N, C-alpha and C positions, 0 to 999 in steps of 0.2 A: 247540661253536667259541658263545663269549660275548663279546660287545664291551662292556665297560665305560666306559662315560661321565662324566667327573668335572668339577669345575671347574678342574681343573690336570693335568696329568699330567709328572710329572718324570722324563725318560730318563737324567739323570745325565751321559750321554755327549753328550747336547744341551740346549739351552737349554728352561726349561721351557715348556710349551705349555697355554695357557688355554681352557678348554673342548673340550681334547682326548679323546682315546679308547684305550684298549689291547683290542684283539684278540687271545682265548687261545683257543688249541686241544691240545686233549690235553696239558695241561700244559705246553704251552710259547707264547711270545709269537710269537703270527702278524704284527701290524701294530701300527702305530702311527698313528691317522687325526686330522687338525689341526681337521676339521670336518666330523663324524660325527653321519648322517642319522637315525642309530636306535642302540636298544643301550638296555643296564641303564643308568639314569641311578642314579649312587651320592649326586648332590648337591654340596654345599659340600664337597668331600673333594678331597686331593692323593694321587692313586696315584704310588709311588714304589717303586723293588725292597728285597726285605728287606736288613734294615742288617747290617753285617758286625762284629762284635767278635773285633779281632786278636790279641787278648792276654786270655788269661783262664785261672782256674786253678780248673776245677770241685770236684775235690778237694778243696779247701781251705774250702769253702761253708760246712762244721760250724762256722769261725771266727768266723761273723758275730760283730761286736760283740764278742770277747773278746781283740781283740790292738790295747790302744788306742792314738791314733794318739801320733805322738811326733818328739824335734827331731833325729833320730839316727838315721840307717838301718840303722846295724849295731846299733844298741841294738834297733831295731824288731825287726829280723831275727831276734835270739837270742829275743827276747819266743814270737816264733812259733815257732822249734824247739824251744823249753821245752814249749808248748803242745801240740805234735805229738807228743812223747814219752811223753805223758798216754795215747795211743790206740795199740790196734795194729793197726788198720785205718781205713781213711777211711768215716764211715758213709754209706750209699748215699739214704737218705731226703732230707738237704740239698742233694746233687746233682742228684736228680729233680725238688725242689722250685725250683733256680738255673735248669735248664733251662726249665723252664716259665714263670721270670717274666721269663727274655730274651726266649724266644719269645711271651709275651703284650706285650714293649715292643720287639717289631719287629724281631727278631734270626733270621737264618734260617743265620748261619755263623758260627763261630768259631775261631779260633786258642787250640784248649786245652795248655797247659801241664800235662806229668803223670808224676809219680814210679813212680806204682803200678799208672795202665790202671782206675783207681777208675769212671771215669765211661764208661766205652765202653759198659758194657753199658745203663747209663741213655739214654745219646746214640742206640745202636740203637733205642730202645722210641720214641721221638719224631720230628719229623719235620725235626730241625736237622743242618746238614750239620756236619762238622768236619774240621778238620784235627786232629791230635791229636800232638804233639811229645812223644815219649819225653824226658825230660829228664834229661842225665846230669851227673853230677860226680864226679871225683877229682881233686884235687890231688897226690896220690900214686901215682895207680892204677900197679901192678906191671907191666899186661898191657895197656896200651890196646886194642892191633888187637883182641886176644881179648875185651875189655869191648865195644867196640862192634856185635864181631859177633854175640854172646850177644844183646844188646838187638837187632838186627835181627831175631836169627832167634825171639825171643820177641813182637816185633811181625807177622811172619809168620805166626805161630800161631793169630790173630787171626780172628774170622769174617768172613771178607769181606763190605763192604757199599759197594756204591759211592759212597756218600754221607759215607763215615766215611775218610779217607784218613791216611796216618801216616809221621811221618818223625821227625825229632833234633833234640834241644835242649841244646847244651852252657850250664848254667848261667848264667855268665859268667866274665870274665878271671882272678878272686880265687878262685873254686872248682875251676878245671877246668887240668891243668896241658898247656904247650904240647904234646907228643906226643897227649896228649887227644884235644885240639880237629884236629892234623894228620889222626889219625886218622880223626874224625867228617867231616872234608875229605873225604877220599880215598874211604869209602864213602857220603857222603848221594846221590851220582850227582846226581838232576836234579828231587828235594825240595827244597823251603826250607828252612831250616834258621834257629830261632830264638834269639838269646842275650841276654842282658839286658846290656845295653853302656851304658859312659859314665852311669849311674844315677845315682852318688852320689861326693863328693869325695873319700871316703876310697879310692875306685875309683881315681882317680888317683892317688893318692897311692901304691900299692897296686904300679900298676905303676911311677911314676915311679921309686921308691927301695926297694921292698919293707917298708915299716915302715908303720904306724898300725893301726887296729884289726881290717881285715881278718885280719893278719899272726896279731894275736891272738887272733882267733877260731880259726884255721886253727892255732892251737897249743893250745890249750883241746881242740879236738875228738881234737886226736893225730895231725894229718892232714898236720903242714906239711911240707914237702919240704926240708930245707937246702940240697940242693945246687942248685934255684931260682935261679935269675940273676933279677934286675930286668930287665925290656925296656929299662926310661930311653926312655917313648916313651907315646904314647896310645892310647886302646883301639882305634883303629880302625886304626892301623899296627901292631897286637899283631894283631887279626886279619888282616888284610893278610900279616904275616909267616907264620902259621899256613893259609894259604890258603884264608880264608873270606870274604873281601870279593870279592862277586860279585853277581849278580844275583839271586842265590839267599837272600842275607842279610837275616833280618828283625832287624833292630836296635832292640831294646824299651828305652825311655825315653828315651834321648840329651841328659836332664838338663844333662850337662856337656859337652857335644861343642861344640868350636870352631867359629867358621865355613868355617875350612879342614877339617875334621873330615867337615861337611856337605857340602861340597865335590866332599870325594873319595868320601864315598857315593852324593851324586848322578850322579858318572862312572862306579861302578859298577854303577848302576841297582840299587842296593839301596834296601830298604824302610826309613824309620822308624817306630814304632808308639808315639805317644803316649797315653799314660795321667793325664792331669794330676790329678784326684781324689784316685788312689793315691800320687802322688808327693808332695804335700800331706801327705797321712797317715803315711805312712812317717818323713818326714823328708828325703828326697831333694830337695825344692824345688822352684819352679814352673819346667815345661821351657819352653826359648825359643822358644816355637811361631813366634812372626814371622819368628824365623830358619830354621826348620825349611823353611815354605814361599818365604821367598825366597833360599833357598839351593837350589832344583830339586829337590831330593829326593823320592822317593814318600813321602809321607805318610800314614800307616794310621793308626783309633783303636781303643783297645784299654780298657777298663775294669779291667784287672785283677783280681784275686781276692775274695770279699767277705770276704778276712782285712783287708782295706786300701779297702773301697769300700761306701758305703752299698746299691749296687745296681748290678743289671746292664744299667741302662738307657741302652741309648749314645746316645737324644737328652738324657739328662741330661748325658752325657759328651760332647754335642756342644755344649750350653750352658756348659759350663766352658770347652771352647776358645776359644768366644765371648769368654769374658770374659776369658781371658787373651790375646786376639788380636783384638781390634776391628777390626784396619784390613783382616785377612786374607778376602778375600769369601766370602760365605755358599758361591756354589756349589762352592768348592774346600774347604770343610769338610763339605758333602754328599758331596763325591767320595771324601774321606779315609774315610767312612762305609759307603761300598758298594765302588765301583769300585774304589780303589786296594787295601782288605783284599780282594777277591776276587781281584785281581791278586797280591797278594802271598802269599795264601794256596794258588795254583793255583786257581782256580776260577774263574776269567775266562771261561772260555767256557762258563759255564754262570749266572753268578748276578755282580751288581754293578750291571748299568744293565738298563734296560728297549731291547731288543733283538728281534728276529725270530731265531730258533731258541733262545735263552735259557730255562730255566724258568721258567714263570709263581709265583717265589713274589713276589709282587706288596702290599705294603701301601696301606692307603686310611687317611688321617689326616684326621682331621675340622678344619676351616679355617673360621673365623667369618668370615661376612658381610662384605664389604667389604674383605679385605686383597691388597693390592696385590703387597707384595713376599714369595712365597711363601714362597721361599727362606730367607729373613731370620725369617721366623714358625717355621719348623722348626728353628730354633735356640734357641728359647726357652725348650727344655724341657718336651717333650710327655711327658702321662701316658699309659699304657696302656690306660684307658678310651677315649682318642680314638684308638686305633689298631685298626683291622681286619685280619684274613686275608682276600685275595677268594680264592675258588672259583677253583683253576684248571684245572678242567673237565677 
């Protein structure tokens, strides 16, 4: 058993404790103390739970710096697809380096989107936990149910590791047919389901009338289905019609979502994952983060892939959230990067807060003397050199 004393303890589920301590026993949090009389004094640091990156594509890490920023997301995505066609498999070394980078900056759990499962073995070799979403695309798939069943069988063949869990991720409304969406909804059972939703203006246009750049991309790729009828609705209503609007939905980006759509996601107890640095890079636009929080929907935070962001440092992502939403409480943003992400990915029983019984995946972040608002300080862009993982004893 170890008692860690610090200038600050941030349980996340409760207000910060000045001069508190966390007692750890055999890898689990035993207790939190407000006025500890003894223990290992860590000095001027803040203890907080490991961060949760709720949306990343680890297998794309080799693309770092190779897909330039763009003013139109559809054009950016075509550049990414063209680059991806130049390789026959995703290189493992950049994946391992990306996981190490994320871990060094305080991340303990990721929501990893994958087409190839290339990151599974690399994740298995580390202490990182993950909800691994096998991404599915198929706008004209001939046998949606069989496609889903084969994908689930592929996931079942993976070596079981308790901290690595799997689920499905229908890519987006413009790349997945209604029948495939419904087949995923029918078979996903109790696991979270991640969808790129309301990301670009072109997606909204496509759902409204079936025209625009995304249709052109589908035609160019030879996967356009001429029998598809535009739903003439927004993305949230579209997911409701195919059975995915529920508490398991992890709606990624949401840049184009209206206030009414956000309220509907909130009523369904779904999650919105915001990735503001990536949205700027891809040309999707700045997410309406103030409206996310005002709607009451659960908000988590992700970095997206290294194809569209400079690094996987969640402290940097929180700093961008703060820049775009200066009126949102610092405590709410910290909750988004910890507790809300763990809840969305199905790991709330073990991670996301400092509470008795949870895994002791704890960070000690250096805090200068004299800081009185530690929550706001942590939104200023912490660097890995100021982050230390505590021994879980």
